[in-house]
C-alpha positions in Angstrom: 89.7 86.0 28.1 87.5 82.9 27.9 89.6 79.7 28.0 88.4 76.1 27.8 90.8 73.7 29.5 90.4 70.2 28.2 91.4 67.8 30.8 90.7 70.6 33.3 89.9 68.3 36.1 93.2 66.4 35.9 96.6 66.9 37.5 97.8 69.7 35.3 94.5 71.0 34.1 93.0 71.7 37.5 96.0 73.7 38.5 95.9 75.6 35.2 92.2 76.5 35.7 93.0 77.9 39.1 96.0 79.9 37.8 94.0 81.4 35.0 91.1 82.4 37.2 93.6 84.0 39.7 94.8 86.2 36.9 91.3 87.3 35.9 90.4 85.0 33.0 87.2 83.0 32.5 88.6 79.4 32.6 86.3 76.5 32.4 87.4 72.9 33.2 86.2 70.0 30.9 86.7 66.3 31.3 84.7 63.1 31.7 83.2 64.3 35.0 81.7 67.3 33.2 80.2 65.2 30.4 83.0 65.5 27.9 84.0 62.4 25.8 86.7 63.2 23.3 86.7 59.7 21.9 83.0 59.9 20.8 82.9 63.6 20.4 80.0 63.9 22.9 80.1 67.2 24.7 83.0 68.7 22.8 81.0 71.4 20.9 79.5 72.5 24.2 82.9 72.6 25.9 84.5 74.9 23.4 81.5 77.1 22.6 82.3 80.7 23.2 86.0 80.1 24.0 88.7 82.3 22.7 91.4 79.7 23.5 91.3 76.0 24.0 94.1 74.2 26.0 94.5 70.5 25.6 96.1 68.8 28.6 94.6 65.3 28.4 96.6 62.2 28.6 96.2 58.8 27.0 94.9 56.0 29.3 97.9 53.8 28.5 101.5 54.1 27.3 101.2 51.3 24.7 100.2 51.2 21.0 96.7 52.2 22.0 97.9 55.8 22.6 98.2 56.6 18.9 94.6 56.0 17.9 93.5 57.7 21.2 95.4 60.9 20.4 94.4 60.9 16.7 90.7 60.6 17.5 90.5 63.0 20.4 92.6 65.7 18.7 90.6 65.5 15.5 87.3 65.8 17.4 88.7 68.7 19.4 90.0 70.7 16.4 86.8 70.1 14.4 84.6 71.5 17.2 87.0 74.4 17.9 87.0 75.4 14.3 83.2 75.3 14.2 83.1 77.4 17.3 85.5 80.0 15.9 88.2 79.4 18.5 91.3 81.6 17.7 94.1 79.7 19.5 94.7 76.0 20.5 97.4 75.2 23.0 98.8 71.7 23.4 100.8 70.3 26.3 103.5 67.9 25.0 106.9 66.5 26.1 110.4 67.6 25.3 112.2 65.2 23.0 109.3 63.0 21.8 110.6 62.9 18.3 113.9 61.6 19.5 112.5 58.4 21.1 110.9 56.4 18.2 111.1 53.1 20.1 108.5 54.2 22.7 104.8 53.9 21.6 103.6 56.7 23.7 106.2 59.2 22.4 105.4 58.3 18.8 101.8 59.0 19.7 102.6 62.4 21.1 104.5 63.2 17.8 101.3 62.3 15.9 99.2 64.5 18.1 101.6 67.4 17.6 101.5 66.9 13.8 97.7 66.9 13.7 97.6 70.2 15.6 100.3 71.7 13.3 98.3 70.7 10.2 95.0 71.8 11.7 92.9 74.8 10.8 93.5 76.9 14.0 96.5 79.0 15.0 98.4 76.9 17.7 101.0 76.8 20.3 102.8 73.7 21.5 104.3 73.8 25.0 106.8 70.9 25.5 107.9 70.2 29.1 110.4 67.8 30.5 109.4 65.2 33.1 107.5 66.6 36.1 109.2 66.5 39.5 105.9 65.2 40.9 106.2 62.1 38.8 109.7 60.9 39.9 108.3 59.0 42.9 105.9 57.2 40.6 108.6 56.4 38.1 110.5 54.8 41.0 107.5 52.7 42.0 107.2 51.2 38.5 110.6 49.5 38.9 110.6 48.7 42.6 111.1 45.1 43.6 110.8 44.6 47.3 113.2 47.2 48.8 115.2 47.7 45.6 114.5 50.3 43.0 116.0 49.5 39.6 116.7 52.5 37.5 118.7 53.3 34.3 121.1 56.1 34.1 118.9 58.0 31.6 119.5 61.8 31.9 116.4 63.7 32.9 115.8 67.4 33.5 112.7 67.5 35.8 110.5 70.6 36.2 108.0 71.5 38.8 104.4 71.2 37.6 103.6 74.7 38.9 106.2 76.2 36.5 104.7 74.2 33.6 101.3 75.6 34.5 102.7 79.1 34.5 104.2 78.6 31.0 100.9 77.2 29.7 98.9 80.2 31.2 101.4 82.7 29.7 101.2 81.0 26.3 97.5 80.7 26.2 96.9 84.4 27.0 99.4 85.5 24.4 99.4 85.5 20.6 99.6 82.0 19.0 103.2 80.9 18.5 102.4 78.7 15.5 105.5 76.9 16.8 106.8 75.2 19.9 108.0 76.5 23.3 110.3 74.0 25.2 110.6 74.3 29.0 112.7 72.4 31.4 114.1 72.3 35.0 117.5 73.9 35.7 119.4 70.7 36.4 120.1 67.5 34.4 120.5 64.3 36.5 120.7 60.6 35.7 117.5 58.9 36.7 119.2 56.6 39.1 120.7 59.7 40.9 117.3 61.3 41.0 116.1 58.1 42.8 118.9 58.4 45.3 118.3 62.1 45.9 114.6 61.3 46.4 115.2 58.5 48.9 117.8 60.6 50.8 115.1 63.4 51.3 112.3 60.9 51.9 113.8 57.6 53.1 111.4 54.6 53.1 113.9 51.7 53.4 114.5 51.3 49.6 117.8 51.5 47.8 118.5 52.3 44.2 120.6 50.1 41.9 121.5 50.8 38.3 119.6 48.6 35.8 119.9 49.9 32.2 116.9 47.7 31.1 114.5 48.8 33.8 111.3 50.6 32.9 110.1 52.9 30.2 113.1 55.2 30.3 115.5 52.4 29.5 114.4 52.8 25.9 115.4 56.5 25.8 118.6 57.1 23.8 121.2 59.3 25.3 120.0 62.7 26.5 116.9 62.7 24.2 114.6 63.9 27.0 116.7 66.9 28.1 116.2 70.4 26.9 117.6 71.5 23.6 119.5 74.7 23.1 117.1 77.7 23.4 114.7 76.1 25.8 113.3 78.1 28.7 114.7 77.0 32.0 112.7 77.1 35.1 114.1 78.1 38.5 113.1 75.4 40.9 115.7 72.7 41.6 114.7 69.2 42.4 116.4 69.2 45.8 114.5 72.4 46.7 111.2 71.0 45.5 111.8 67.9 47.7 112.5 70.1 50.7 
């Protein structure tokens, strides 16, 4: 199967290209370094030409209000080129719970992106994942002041990136869902506890304190970013991943 991975040189995309090639598919990575500019549309027809499936793993350059026009423009350019090229399946990587966090610009923008794909001309699959385990350390860095990490008690259900890549690969090589697959890690933990677990496994002199106003996840209501009933649960636990 010929598969074009948009954002294929990035964190998820590069791993996805490798996984698809290992299983015998012709996967090609596309990004700025390969001459692709989704904002202008330059290089998009060439990127999707001859592809059976297109997978969109790109991320917006910021989490603020600029994310919405970015996702609108890039998704429209991608779908138009894919339709012209006769692509039979578009797969989008998204986030569990985005529609339940209306106060965060980035999540509203991801809802917009999903809606454009759903209303588009090509059979589609949306794969929603919870927060990546690989990003917990970065989340902690956002709210670090000196040797103190300030974190809210927002419940998260982190998943290893490798298991997200596996779900994307399986979805892309199957029939279009024309719907959404939700995947999550096996355990739900408050973000402040995830911070403590991280520093217990990898101590660096910092300590965690609860601050319900700290960082992006402070705006998340309740357990909005945890898996709903019926989601596919991965096997890797955060403590095992850290080890």
